[in-house]
C-alpha positions in Angstrom: -15.6 -6.8 13.2 -15.0 -10.5 13.9 -13.6 -11.4 17.1 -10.4 -13.3 15.5 -9.7 -9.8 13.3 -10.3 -7.5 16.5 -7.7 -9.4 18.4 -5.2 -9.4 15.3 -5.4 -5.7 15.2 -5.1 -5.3 18.7 -1.9 -7.5 18.9 -0.6 -5.1 16.0 -0.3 -2.5 18.5 1.8 -4.7 20.9 5.5 -3.7 21.1 5.9 -6.9 23.4 4.4 -9.0 20.9 6.7 -7.6 18.2 9.7 -7.9 20.2 9.0 -12.0 20.8 8.1 -12.3 17.1 11.3 -10.9 15.9 13.2 -13.5 18.0 11.4 -16.2 17.2 12.8 -18.6 13.7 9.1 -19.6 13.5 7.8 -16.1 13.0 10.1 -15.1 10.6 9.4 -18.3 8.5 5.8 -17.5 8.4 6.2 -13.6 7.6 8.2 -15.0 4.2 4.7 -15.8 2.9 4.1 -12.4 2.3 7.8 -10.7 2.0 10.6 -12.0 0.1 12.9 -11.2 3.0 14.1 -8.1 5.5 16.7 -6.6 3.6 16.4 -4.0 0.4 18.5 -6.6 -2.0 15.9 -9.2 -1.3 12.8 -6.8 -2.3 15.2 -5.9 -5.4 16.1 -9.5 -6.6 12.1 -10.5 -6.1 11.7 -7.0 -8.2 13.7 -8.5 -10.8 12.4 -11.8 -11.4 8.7 -10.0 -11.4 10.2 -8.0 -14.1 11.2 -10.9 -16.0 7.4 -12.2 -15.5 6.1 -9.0 -17.4 5.5 -7.2 -13.8 6.1 -3.8 -12.2 6.5 -3.5 -8.2 6.0 -0.9 -5.6 8.1 -1.0 -2.6 8.1 -0.1 0.8 10.3 0.0 3.8 8.1 -1.4 6.6 8.4 0.7 10.2 5.8 3.3 11.0 5.9 5.8 14.1 9.5 6.7 15.1 10.7 7.2 18.4 12.7 10.5 17.5 12.4 13.0 14.7 15.9 12.3 13.6 14.9 8.8 12.6 13.3 10.3 9.7 16.4 11.6 8.4 17.8 8.1 8.0 14.4 6.9 6.1 14.4 9.6 4.0 18.2 8.8 3.2 17.1 5.6 2.7 14.5 6.1 -0.1 16.6 8.7 -1.5 19.2 5.9 -2.1 16.6 3.4 -3.5 15.4 5.6 -6.4 19.0 5.6 -7.4 19.3 1.9 -7.1 16.3 1.8 -9.0 17.7 3.9 -11.8 20.9 2.2 -11.8 18.9 -1.4 -12.3 16.5 -0.4 -14.6 13.5 -2.0 -12.7 9.6 -1.1 -13.1 9.6 -0.5 -9.4 7.7 2.4 -7.7 8.2 3.5 -4.1 5.4 3.8 -1.1 6.3 5.6 1.8 4.2 6.6 5.2 3.7 9.7 6.4 5.1 8.8 10.0 8.3 7.1 9.0 9.1 10.7 7.9 8.5 12.3 11.2 4.6 13.3 11.0 4.1 12.2 14.5 6.5 14.8 15.6 6.3 17.9 13.3 4.2 17.9 10.1 6.2 20.3 8.2 9.4 18.3 8.7 7.7 15.8 7.3 6.6 17.9 4.1 10.3 18.6 3.7 11.4 15.0 3.7 8.0 14.1 1.4 9.5 16.8 -1.0 12.7 16.1 -0.8 11.8 12.4 -1.8 9.6 14.2 -4.6 12.3 16.0 -6.1 14.6 13.0 -6.3 11.4 11.1 -8.0 11.7 14.0 -10.9 15.2 13.7 -11.0 15.2 9.9 -11.5 12.1 9.3 -13.8 10.9 7.6 -10.6 6.7 7.3 -8.8 6.3 8.0 -5.1 3.1 6.6 -3.2 2.3 8.0 -0.1 0.3 5.8 1.9 -2.2 6.1 4.1 -2.7 5.1 7.9 -5.0 5.1 10.1 -7.9 7.7 10.2 -6.6 10.1 12.9 -3.9 11.3 10.1 -6.0 11.5 7.4 -6.5 15.3 7.2 -2.7 15.9 8.0 -1.7 13.4 4.7 -4.3 14.9 2.1 -2.2 18.2 3.1 1.0 16.2 2.5 -0.2 14.8 -1.1 -1.4 18.2 -2.3 2.0 19.6 -1.4 3.7 16.7 -3.5 1.0 17.0 -6.5 1.9 20.6 -6.7 5.6 20.1 -7.7 5.5 16.8 -9.7 2.8 14.6 -11.4 4.1 11.3 -11.0 3.0 11.0 -7.3 0.0 9.0 -5.9 -2.1 8.6 -2.8 -3.5 5.4 -1.3 -7.5 5.8 0.2 -9.4 3.6 2.3 -12.7 2.2 1.2 -13.8 1.5 4.4 -13.7 5.4 5.7 -17.1 7.3 5.5 -15.5 10.2 4.5 -13.7 8.6 1.4 -16.1 9.5 -1.4 -15.9 13.7 -0.3 -12.2 13.0 0.1 -12.0 11.5 -3.9 -14.2 14.3 -4.9 -11.9 17.1 -3.5 -8.9 15.7 -4.9 -10.2 14.7 -8.6 -9.8 18.4 -9.6 -5.9 17.9 -9.4 -5.9 14.8 -11.6 -4.4 12.6 -9.0 -3.4 8.9 -8.9 -5.0 6.7 -6.6 -4.6 3.4 -5.1 -8.0 2.0 -3.7 -7.8 -0.3 -0.5 -10.2 -1.8 1.6 -8.2 -0.4 4.8 -6.8 -2.4 7.2 -6.6 -0.4 10.9 -8.9 -0.8 13.9 -11.1 2.0 13.4 -14.9 3.0 15.9 -17.9 2.6 13.6 -18.5 6.7 13.8 -15.6 7.1 11.1 -15.3 3.2 9.3 -17.6 0.6 8.3 -17.6 -2.5 10.5 -19.3 -5.3 8.5 -17.3 -6.7 5.3 -20.4 -6.2 3.3 -20.7 -2.4 3.6 -16.7 -2.0 2.8 -17.3 -4.1 -0.2 -19.9 -1.7 -1.4 -18.2 1.4 -0.6 -15.3 -0.2 -2.7 -17.5 -0.8 -5.5 -18.9 2.7 -5.5 -15.6 4.4 -4.9 -14.1 2.6 -7.8 -16.6 3.3 -10.2 -16.1 7.1 -9.9 -12.4 6.7 -9.9 -12.5 4.8 -13.1 -15.2 7.0 -14.6 -12.6 9.6 -13.8 -9.8 7.9 -15.5 -11.9 7.1 -18.6 -11.9 11.2 -19.2 -8.0 11.6 -18.4 -9.1 13.1 -14.8 -7.3 10.1 -12.5 -5.3 7.3 -12.8 -7.0 4.7 -10.5 -5.2 1.6 -9.0 -7.3 -1.0 -7.8 -5.9 -2.7 -4.3 -7.6 -5.6 -3.6 -7.0 -9.3 -3.3 -10.5 -9.8 -3.8 -11.4 -11.6 -7.6 -14.8 -11.5 -7.4 -14.8 -7.7 -6.9 -12.2 -7.2 -9.4 -14.0 -9.2 -12.2 -17.2 -7.1 -11.7 -15.2 -3.6 -11.6 -13.0 -4.8 -15.0 -16.4 -5.5 -16.5 -18.0 -1.8 -15.6 -14.7 -0.3 -16.7 -14.9 -1.3 -20.1 -18.9 -0.4 -20.0 -17.8 3.2 -18.8 -14.9 3.4 -21.0 -12.0 2.6 -18.8 -9.4 1.4 -21.2 -6.5 -1.0 -19.6 -4.0 1.8 -19.8 -6.3 4.0 -17.7 -5.9 2.0 -14.7 -4.3 -1.1 -12.9 -4.5 -3.4 -10.3 -2.0 -3.7 -7.4 -1.8 -6.8 -5.1 0.7 -7.8 -2.5 3.8 -10.0 -2.6 3.3 -13.9 -2.0 -1.0 -13.3 -2.3 -3.0 -14.9 -4.9 0.0 -15.5 -7.0 -1.7 -17.6 -9.3 -4.6 -15.0 -9.9 -2.2 -12.2 -10.6 -0.7 -14.4 -13.3 -4.1 -14.9 -14.7 -5.0 -11.0 -14.7 -1.7 -10.2 -16.5 -2.4 -12.9 -19.1 -5.7 -11.5 -19.8 -4.6 -8.3 -20.6 -4.7 -6.3 -17.3 -1.8 -4.4 -15.8 -0.7 -5.9 -12.4 1.8 -4.2 -10.2 3.4 -6.4 -6.8 3.4 -4.4 -3.4 6.6 -5.9 -2.1 7.5 -4.8 1.6 11.1 -5.5 3.5 12.6 -4.4 6.7 13.0 -6.0 10.3 9.8 -3.8 11.6 7.5 -6.2 10.1 5.1 -7.0 13.0 2.4 -4.4 13.3 2.2 -5.1 8.9 2.2 -8.6 9.1 -0.7 -8.8 12.1 -2.8 -6.3 9.6 -2.4 -8.3 7.0 -3.8 -11.3 9.3 -6.5 -9.2 10.2 -7.5 -8.9 6.6 -7.8 -12.8 6.0 -7.6 -14.4 9.6 -7.4 -17.9 8.1 -4.1 -17.0 7.2 -3.2 -17.8 11.0 -3.3 -21.2 10.1 -0.7 -20.9 7.8 1.7 -19.4 11.0 0.3 -22.4 13.0 1.4 -25.0 10.5 4.8 -23.0 9.9 5.3 -23.5 13.8 4.6 -27.1 14.2 6.8 -27.7 10.8 10.1 -25.5 12.4 
């Protein structure tokens, strides 16, 4: 792992830095590269603009571990209202949640209850609910939660991380459920015993796992999401998808708001289905640091924003 990436991931866990950043205008200006604003209305307006351009969206409110289980009720209610708003505005929006937002650190069963409530809401509104994956210590519990959700509704998906050594086995165990899986590279600080340290190793793992998923998609056993901004990797996988019979309707691409926008448009113009992940909320610091860690060169964007501010 590079020194810059290691430092950024360490910074993502600092509550002191989070407080300092939240009070700095230049930091708020810089984070707008990756999110349209802190409020839900900002995310909904951005989604409406994307819809006009032929893109769907995935919305997630930022904020991870809670200080108390009672906070999970408010998060649940926020997402329940979001499903209603998406239906009212007729926007092509999917919803993504983190288990720790719903109290996983405090109670697995309380978290499960909240997730099943959201799953039922997705069902009644015709929506789609994603369960995000956090660091490696949460994987087993998150898989357990996803299985509960999938038993009640088919339009639920799970994010998996290619840099974790266990992920191929997790994919094999999930395929009998005919899951929807969003494959990402991974953005948490992990020990080398559980995750690949070198970018090249992660890229190779991503390619192999994605091929497995695309092959399953070609057989109707999975719906595959390629969640990456690696254009070269996407080009190779797109070519292989055609070779193994995975049609465009069997899989899609997810990219973050504000990253490689021109490439998103080019992929869409080429016939790929592209959906944009939009984050919003005031607890953006840990997420933002992980985004910078994925590509430390983005730090210069922050520096330029500070100098210009």
